TIKOL-568752 format. One line per 3 residues: their letters; for each residue x, y, z of N, C-alpha, C, O, CB. Coordinates in steps of 0.2 Angstrom, whole numbers, padded with zeros to 4 digits. Glycine has a CB too. Layout:
<sites>
a = X Y Z X Y Z X Y Z X Y Z X Y Z  ...
</sites>
This chain:
<sites>
ing = 0004 -0006 0000 0000 0000 0000 0004 0006 0000 0003 0011 -0003 -0005 0000 0006  0010 0006 0003 0014 0012 0004 0017 0014 -0003 0017 0020 -0005 0020 0011 0008  0018 0009 -0007 0021 0010 -0014 0015 0013 -0018 0016 0018 -0023 0023 0004 -0018
cik = 0009 0011 -0017 0003 0014 -0021 0002 0022 -0019 0001 0026 -0023 -0003 0010 -0020  0003 0023 -0013 0002 0030 -0010 0008 0034 -0013 0006 0040 -0015 0002 0030 -0003  0014 0032 -0013 0019 0035 -0016 0018 0037 -0023 0019 0042 -0026 0026 0032 -0015
kgf = 0016 0032 -0027 0015 0032 -0034 0009 0037 -0035 0009 0041 -0040 0013 0026 -0037  0004 0037 -0031 -0002 0042 -0032 0001 0049 -0031 -0001 0054 -0035 -0007 0041 -0026  0005 0050 -0026 0008 0057 -0025 0012 0059 -0030 0012 0065 -0032 0011 0057 -0018
tat = 0016 0055 -0033 0021 0056 -0038 0017 0058 -0045 0018 0063 -0048 0025 0050 -0040  0012 0054 -0046 0007 0056 -0052 0004 0062 -0051 0003 0066 -0056 0002 0050 -0053  0001 0063 -0045 -0003 0070 -0044 0002 0076 -0045 0000 0081 -0048 -0006 0070 -0037
wgl = 0008 0075 -0042 0013 0080 -0043 0015 0082 -0050 0015 0087 -0052 0020 0079 -0038  0016 0076 -0054 0017 0077 -0061 0012 0081 -0065 0013 0085 -0069 0019 0070 -0064  0006 0079 -0063 0000 0082 -0067 -0001 0089 -0064 -0002 0093 -0069 -0007 0078 -0065
tks = 0001 0091 -0058 0000 0097 -0056 0005 0102 -0060 0004 0107 -0062 0002 0098 -0048  0011 0099 -0060 0017 0103 -0064 0014 0104 -0071 0015 0109 -0074 0023 0099 -0064  0011 0099 -0074 0009 0099 -0081 0004 0105 -0082 0004 0109 -0087 0007 0093 -0084
myn = -0001 0105 -0077 -0006 0110 -0077 -0004 0117 -0077 -0006 0121 -0080 -0012 0108 -0072  0001 0118 -0072 0004 0125 -0071 0008 0126 -0078 0008 0132 -0080 0008 0125 -0065  0011 0122 -0081 0014 0123 -0087 0009 0125 -0093 0011 0130 -0096 0018 0117 -0089
vik = 0004 0122 -0093 -0002 0124 -0098 -0004 0131 -0097 -0005 0134 -0101 -0007 0118 -0098  -0005 0132 -0090 -0008 0139 -0088 -0003 0144 -0091 -0004 0149 -0094 -0009 0140 -0081  0004 0143 -0090 0009 0147 -0092 0009 0148 -0099 0010 0153 -0102 0016 0145 -0089
qli = 0008 0142 -0103 0008 0143 -0110 0002 0146 -0113 0002 0150 -0118 0008 0135 -0113  -0004 0146 -0109 -0010 0150 -0111 -0008 0157 -0110 -0010 0161 -0115 -0016 0148 -0107  -0005 0159 -0105 -0003 0166 -0104 0001 0169 -0109 0001 0174 -0112 0000 0167 -0097
tgd = 0006 0165 -0111 0011 0167 -0116 0009 0166 -0123 0012 0169 -0127 0018 0163 -0115  0003 0163 -0124 0001 0162 -0131 0003 0156 -0134 0002 0155 -0140 0002 0168 -0135  0008 0152 -0131 0010 0146 -0134 0005 0140 -0135 0005 0136 -0139 0016 0143 -0130
vst = -0001 0141 -0131 -0006 0136 -0132 -0013 0141 -0133 -0013 0146 -0130 -0007 0132 -0125  -0017 0139 -0138 -0023 0143 -0140 -0028 0141 -0135 -0029 0136 -0132 -0025 0141 -0147  -0032 0146 -0133 -0038 0145 -0129 -0043 0141 -0132 -0048 0138 -0129 -0041 0152 -0127
kel = -0042 0139 -0139 -0047 0135 -0142 -0046 0128 -0139 -0050 0123 -0141 -0046 0135 -0149  -0040 0126 -0136 -0038 0120 -0133 -0042 0118 -0127 -0042 0113 -0124 -0031 0119 -0132  -0045 0124 -0124 -0049 0123 -0117 -0055 0119 -0118 -0058 0119 -0124 -0050 0130 -0114
sgp = -0057 0115 -0113 -0064 0112 -0113 -0068 0114 -0108 -0066 0115 -0102 -0063 0104 -0114  -0075 0115 -0109 -0079 0116 -0104 -0084 0111 -0102 -0082 0105 -0103 -0083 0123 -0106  -0090 0112 -0100 -0094 0107 -0098 -0096 0102 -0104 -0096 0096 -0103 -0101 0110 -0095
vgi = -0097 0105 -0110 -0099 0100 -0115 -0093 0096 -0117 -0094 0090 -0118 -0101 0105 -0122  -0087 0099 -0117 -0081 0095 -0119 -0080 0089 -0113 -0078 0084 -0115 -0075 0099 -0119  -0081 0091 -0107 -0080 0086 -0102 -0085 0080 -0103 -0083 0075 -0102 -0081 0090 -0095
vym = -0091 0082 -0104 -0096 0076 -0105 -0094 0072 -0111 -0094 0066 -0111 -0103 0079 -0107  -0091 0075 -0116 -0089 0071 -0122 -0083 0067 -0120 -0082 0061 -0122 -0087 0076 -0128  -0078 0070 -0116 -0072 0066 -0113 -0074 0060 -0109 -0072 0055 -0109 -0067 0070 -0110
vnq = -0079 0061 -0104 -0082 0056 -0100 -0085 0050 -0104 -0084 0044 -0103 -0087 0059 -0095  -0088 0052 -0109 -0091 0047 -0114 -0086 0043 -0117 -0086 0037 -0117 -0096 0050 -0119  -0081 0046 -0120 -0075 0043 -0123 -0071 0038 -0118 -0069 0033 -0119 -0070 0048 -0126
san = -0070 0041 -0112 -0067 0037 -0106 -0071 0031 -0104 -0068 0025 -0103 -0066 0041 -0100  -0078 0032 -0104 -0082 0026 -0102 -0082 0021 -0107 -0082 0015 -0105 -0089 0029 -0101  -0081 0022 -0113 -0080 0017 -0119 -0073 0013 -0118 -0073 0008 -0120 -0080 0020 -0126
qgv = -0068 0016 -0114 -0062 0013 -0113 -0062 0009 -0107 -0058 0004 -0107 -0056 0018 -0113  -0066 0010 -0102 -0066 0007 -0096 -0067 0011 -0090 -0065 0017 -0090 -0060 0002 -0096  -0069 0008 -0084 -0070 0012 -0078 -0063 0015 -0076 -0064 0021 -0073 -0073 0007 -0073
iyv = -0058 0012 -0076 -0052 0015 -0074 -0050 0022 -0077 -0047 0026 -0074 -0046 0010 -0075  -0052 0022 -0084 -0051 0028 -0087 -0056 0034 -0085 -0054 0040 -0084 -0052 0027 -0095  -0062 0032 -0083 -0066 0037 -0080 -0064 0039 -0073 -0064 0045 -0072 -0073 0034 -0079
iyl = -0061 0035 -0069 -0059 0037 -0063 -0053 0041 -0064 -0052 0046 -0060 -0057 0030 -0059  -0048 0040 -0068 -0043 0044 -0070 -0045 0051 -0072 -0042 0056 -0070 -0038 0041 -0075  -0050 0051 -0076 -0052 0058 -0079 -0056 0062 -0073 -0055 0068 -0073 -0057 0056 -0084
mal = -0059 0058 -0069 -0062 0062 -0063 -0057 0065 -0058 -0057 0070 -0056 -0067 0057 -0059  -0051 0061 -0057 -0046 0064 -0053 -0043 0070 -0057 -0041 0075 -0054 -0041 0058 -0052  -0042 0069 -0063 -0039 0075 -0067 -0043 0081 -0067 -0040 0086 -0066 -0038 0072 -0074
isl = -0050 0080 -0068 -0054 0086 -0067 -0054 0089 -0060 -0054 0095 -0060 -0061 0084 -0069  -0054 0085 -0055 -0054 0087 -0048 -0048 0091 -0047 -0048 0097 -0044 -0055 0082 -0043  -0042 0089 -0049 -0036 0092 -0048 -0036 0099 -0052 -0033 0104 -0050 -0030 0087 -0050
nlg = -0038 0098 -0058 -0038 0104 -0062 -0043 0110 -0059 -0041 0116 -0059 -0041 0102 -0069  -0049 0108 -0057 -0053 0113 -0053 -0050 0116 -0047 -0050 0122 -0046 -0060 0109 -0051  -0046 0111 -0043 -0043 0114 -0037 -0037 0119 -0039 -0037 0124 -0036 -0040 0108 -0033
ifn = -0034 0117 -0044 -0028 0122 -0046 -0031 0128 -0049 -0029 0134 -0047 -0024 0119 -0051  -0036 0128 -0053 -0039 0134 -0056 -0042 0138 -0051 -0042 0144 -0051 -0045 0132 -0061  -0045 0135 -0046 -0048 0139 -0040 -0043 0143 -0036 -0045 0148 -0033 -0052 0134 -0036
mlp = -0037 0141 -0036 -0032 0144 -0032 -0028 0149 -0036 -0024 0152 -0034 -0027 0139 -0030  -0030 0150 -0043 -0027 0156 -0046 -0029 0162 -0043 -0034 0163 -0041 -0029 0155 -0054  -0024 0167 -0043 -0025 0174 -0040 -0029 0178 -0045 -0027 0183 -0047 -0018 0177 -0039
fpa = -0036 0176 -0045 -0040 0180 -0050 -0047 0181 -0045 -0049 0177 -0042 -0042 0175 -0056  -0049 0187 -0046 -0055 0189 -0042 -0061 0184 -0043 -0062 0181 -0049 -0058 0196 -0044  -0065 0183 -0038 -0070 0178 -0038 -0068 0171 -0037 -0072 0167 -0036 -0074 0179 -0044
ldg = -0062 0170 -0037 -0059 0163 -0035 -0056 0163 -0028 -0055 0169 -0026 -0054 0161 -0041  -0055 0158 -0025 -0052 0157 -0019 -0045 0160 -0019 -0042 0164 -0014 -0051 0150 -0016  -0041 0159 -0024 -0034 0162 -0025 -0035 0170 -0025 -0030 0173 -0022 -0031 0160 -0031
grl = -0040 0173 -0028 -0041 0180 -0028 -0042 0182 -0020 -0040 0188 -0018 -0047 0182 -0032  -0046 0178 -0017 -0047 0180 -0010 -0041 0180 -0006 -0040 0184 -0001 -0052 0175 -0006  -0036 0175 -0007 -0030 0175 -0004 -0026 0182 -0006 -0022 0184 -0001 -0026 0169 -0006
vfv = -0027 0184 -0012 -0023 0190 -0013 -0025 0196 -0009 -0021 0200 -0006 -0024 0192 -0021  -0032 0197 -0008 -0035 0202 -0003 -0032 0201 0004 -0030 0206 0007 -0042 0202 -0003  -0032 0195 0006 -0029 0193 0013 -0021 0195 0013 -0019 0198 0018 -0030 0186 0015
air = -0018 0194 0008 -0011 0196 0008 -0010 0203 0008 -0005 0206 0011 -0007 0193 0001  -0014 0207 0004 -0014 0214 0004 -0015 0217 0011 -0011 0221 0013 -0019 0217 -0001  -0020 0214 0014 -0021 0216 0021 -0015 0215 0026 -0013 0219 0030 -0027 0212 0024
avt = -0012 0209 0025 -0006 0207 0029 0000 0212 0028 0003 0214 0032 -0004 0200 0028  0001 0214 0021 0007 0218 0020 0006 0225 0021 0010 0228 0024 0008 0217 0012  0000 0228 0020 -0002 0235 0021 -0005 0236 0028 -0004 0242 0030 -0007 0237 0016
gka = -0007 0231 0031 -0010 0232 0038 -0017 0235 0037 -0021 0236 0042 -0006 0237 0042  -0020 0236 0031 -0026 0239 0030 -0030 0234 0025 -0028 0231 0021 -0026 0246 0027  -0037 0234 0027 -0041 0230 0023 -0044 0234 0017 -0045 0240 0018 -0047 0227 0027
itd = -0045 0230 0011 -0048 0234 0006 -0056 0234 0008 -0058 0229 0011 -0047 0230 -0001  -0059 0239 0007 -0066 0239 0009 -0070 0234 0006 -0069 0231 0001 -0069 0246 0007  -0075 0232 0010 -0080 0227 0007 -0083 0229 0001 -0084 0224 -0004 -0085 0225 0012
eme = -0084 0235 0000 -0087 0237 -0006 -0083 0237 -0012 -0085 0234 -0018 -0089 0245 -0006  -0076 0239 -0011 -0071 0238 -0017 -0070 0231 -0018 -0070 0229 -0024 -0065 0241 -0015  -0069 0226 -0013 -0068 0219 -0014 -0074 0216 -0018 -0073 0212 -0023 -0067 0216 -0008
gkv = -0080 0218 -0016 -0086 0216 -0020 -0086 0218 -0027 -0088 0214 -0031 -0092 0219 -0016  -0084 0224 -0029 -0084 0226 -0036 -0079 0223 -0040 -0080 0220 -0045 -0082 0234 -0036  -0073 0222 -0037 -0068 0218 -0040 -0070 0211 -0041 -0069 0208 -0047 -0061 0218 -0036
nii = -0073 0208 -0036 -0076 0201 -0037 -0081 0200 -0042 -0082 0195 -0046 -0078 0198 -0030  -0086 0205 -0043 -0091 0205 -0048 -0088 0205 -0055 -0090 0202 -0059 -0096 0211 -0047  -0083 0210 -0056 -0079 0210 -0062 -0076 0203 -0064 -0077 0201 -0069 -0074 0216 -0062
glf = -0073 0200 -0059 -0070 0194 -0060 -0075 0189 -0062 -0074 0184 -0066 -0066 0192 -0054  -0081 0189 -0058 -0086 0184 -0060 -0089 0185 -0067 -0090 0180 -0070 -0092 0185 -0055  -0090 0191 -0069 -0092 0192 -0076 -0087 0189 -0081 -0088 0186 -0086 -0093 0199 -0077
lll = -0080 0191 -0080 -0075 0188 -0084 -0075 0180 -0084 -0074 0177 -0090 -0068 0191 -0082  -0076 0177 -0078 -0076 0170 -0078 -0082 0167 -0082 -0082 0162 -0086 -0076 0167 -0071  -0088 0171 -0081 -0094 0169 -0085 -0093 0169 -0093 -0095 0165 -0097 -0100 0173 -0083
alm = -0089 0175 -0095 -0088 0176 -0102 -0083 0170 -0104 -0084 0168 -0110 -0084 0183 -0103  -0078 0168 -0100 -0074 0163 -0102 -0078 0156 -0103 -0076 0152 -0107 -0068 0162 -0097  -0082 0155 -0098 -0086 0149 -0098 -0090 0149 -0105 -0091 0143 -0108 -0091 0149 -0092
iyv = -0093 0154 -0107 -0097 0155 -0113 -0093 0153 -0119 -0095 0150 -0123 -0101 0161 -0113  -0087 0157 -0119 -0082 0156 -0124 -0080 0148 -0125 -0080 0146 -0130 -0076 0160 -0123  -0078 0145 -0119 -0076 0138 -0119 -0082 0134 -0121 -0081 0129 -0125 -0073 0136 -0113
twn = -0088 0135 -0119 -0093 0131 -0121 -0095 0131 -0128 -0097 0126 -0132 -0100 0133 -0116  -0095 0137 -0131 -0096 0138 -0138 -0091 0134 -0142 -0092 0131 -0147 -0095 0146 -0140  -0084 0135 -0140 -0079 0131 -0144 -0080 0124 -0143 -0079 0120 -0148 -0072 0133 -0140
div = -0083 0121 -0137 -0084 0114 -0137 -0090 0112 -0142 -0089 0107 -0145 -0086 0112 -0130  -0095 0116 -0142 -0101 0115 -0147 -0098 0115 -0154 -0100 0110 -0158 -0106 0120 -0146  -0094 0120 -0156 -0092 0120 -0163 -0087 0114 -0164 -0088 0111 -0169 -0088 0126 -0164
rlf = -0083 0112 -0159 -0078 0106 -0160 -0082 0100 -0161 -0081 0095 -0165 -0073 0106 -0154  -0088 0099 -0157 -0092 0093 -0157 -0095 0092 -0164 -0096 0087 -0166 -0097 0094 -0152  -0097 0098 -0167 -0101 0097 -0174 -0097 0098 -0180 -0099 0098 -0185 -0107 0102 -0174
t = -0090 0099 -0179 -0086 0100 -0185 -0081 0094 -0185 -0077 0094 -0190 -0082 0107 -0185
</sites>
């Protein structure tokens, strides 16, 4: 069992590094945003994985969970990572950003995330039918 746990941590660490590398490539433009998948693409991938066997579905679920966790920790408003930025600003400056200002920043971040979700879902639908 120790060997399995060690392999699990090693695999998770490798996937984490790969995901951060992809995020870096998205920022630098080395990877196109057309490569991203949203809910429609995820359903398609689950279907493809199910055809391969249950172990592939479990692996995909783990990959999606890890991806969501990493994405949520990005320092972007409306995500937990964005909240950590506000906490860090408070720790460094000794002053809290007003609740009103934090709310405005988070609303803007939320709208940007919704726009990203619509864009990614649209790309998934186009990819599905072409």
